Phi, psi and omega in degrees: 000148185222144178237131182239142179229128180207173179258069189077137188267124175247181182306313185299325179287317176302319181296320180290319177300317178302317179301314181295317181296317184290345176288346179261141180281342182233156177302144186262154167270117192241143174234130171260134170276110189080154177266112192265129173285148166249103185256004182285114180253020180292162181300315183291329176292317179296322179294319179297315181294317180299315179298320182294319179290317181294331181295338179249013175074025180253146175293144180286124181294143179262094181244116183280331184257264180223171177209165183275135185293328180298326178296316178301312183297321181288315181300320187270006176075016177288336179222139175282330174225132176227102178259157174230139181237136180206166181287341180220157177261024184296335176256006175095019176299138182273349174239124182248117180198146175274114183285357170289346186245140179306141187230138174230123175239152176292321181280138171247156189241153176276332183214130175239128185246123175247102186259039178118035180252322188304320184290348179263002180255124185295315185267079184300317179302319178293319179300317179293322176297322177297317178301313181299317183290336182271355180272140169287160169296130185090353178283160183241151172239137177231129176245136165240100190233163179282142173244245185290147168062038172245030181301132181092348180288318180205199177290325192222159161241147190246156177241164178303329183304318182300308185290321179294323181286320181287312182271058182253169178298327178299334182253014173090020180240156177216173177052041180284129179237137180231132180232151170250138183231126177255113182302340179278349178236074196293339185262014181225141165244150177243111180281133179274129176281100187300329181294345180273354185295339180294345174241017178072138173244106183244127183239133177243126179219147177281334181258185181281144176234148170249152173243129179248143179219138173229133179215153181245131178276125181244347180211151168273109181223145172289133181292126181278174176300134183251129177236157181292136190302315185291328176290321177302318179298318180293318180297317180297320179295321179295317180295321178295320178292324179294329179288340179231093187298332180297328177297316180297317180296315180299315180296322178297317179295318180296319179299320179297318179295320180296316179299318180295323178293320179299317179298322183287321183241047188297323181298312179298319181298310184291329175295315178297321180297316180296318178297318179296316180296322178295319178300313180299317182297317184284319188251306186293328181262009184261164173264085183207171177294344181280343184283117184289349181270355186233154170238139182269133182234126177288134184223112184243000000 
């Protein structure tokens, strides 16, 4: 089962959904968080939709404006069941529920799609718990959510830390993948190296960024208390040092020697620091091949 989340469905999101769907040998039971429009009228979006309808022998619908993505998935056989859940049925959702409140349904899903709903829900932890509870074992969740420079779009913008911490092995998930997507660079995804989160992954961009996440549920587990990864690493290091007081003494002596050296060669130190900070700003915090926290993935 799979769950997907996005800010309105465009070609790039449809392409990712298609990839997830085709990984399954049988049609999936799918749930959309919110009823998502597909407003992308680009040539490549029309070609993907046309190909999907023709593959099942159906005429391609002539829609000049937009249409709901759940209809596409159901018509083209991508899902045997495609439900949509929202707080209101004003757009025609067949399940009406406030995701700020715990939810229990008899049906569990193979895929849950959030195409831009999570950031509009105030109680994000409850919403994520609802997603987890509605997934089958082996089911997938996919989020297409706002990251940088979406102020005013919803309640929140998200970072890799949230998804990596929630969809972790401690909480019954595996194979968690996180990507950053810049709409101005349409043919690239940037994969976040989750193992680097213990020292923070910080990205600075002048334009808007989306964060995509895919995770697989492997166990039914109660979600444990979640703490930020880099702080956990520091706390663990502190506790280990406390267990061995000689380490603390050694580190204290070393820190004193370093401070004395800085005072003696302060000009050289501050020049090196400025150069290092400039390097981090240009490369480490950028969306580029130079950023050691990211991997570049061609996406067509």
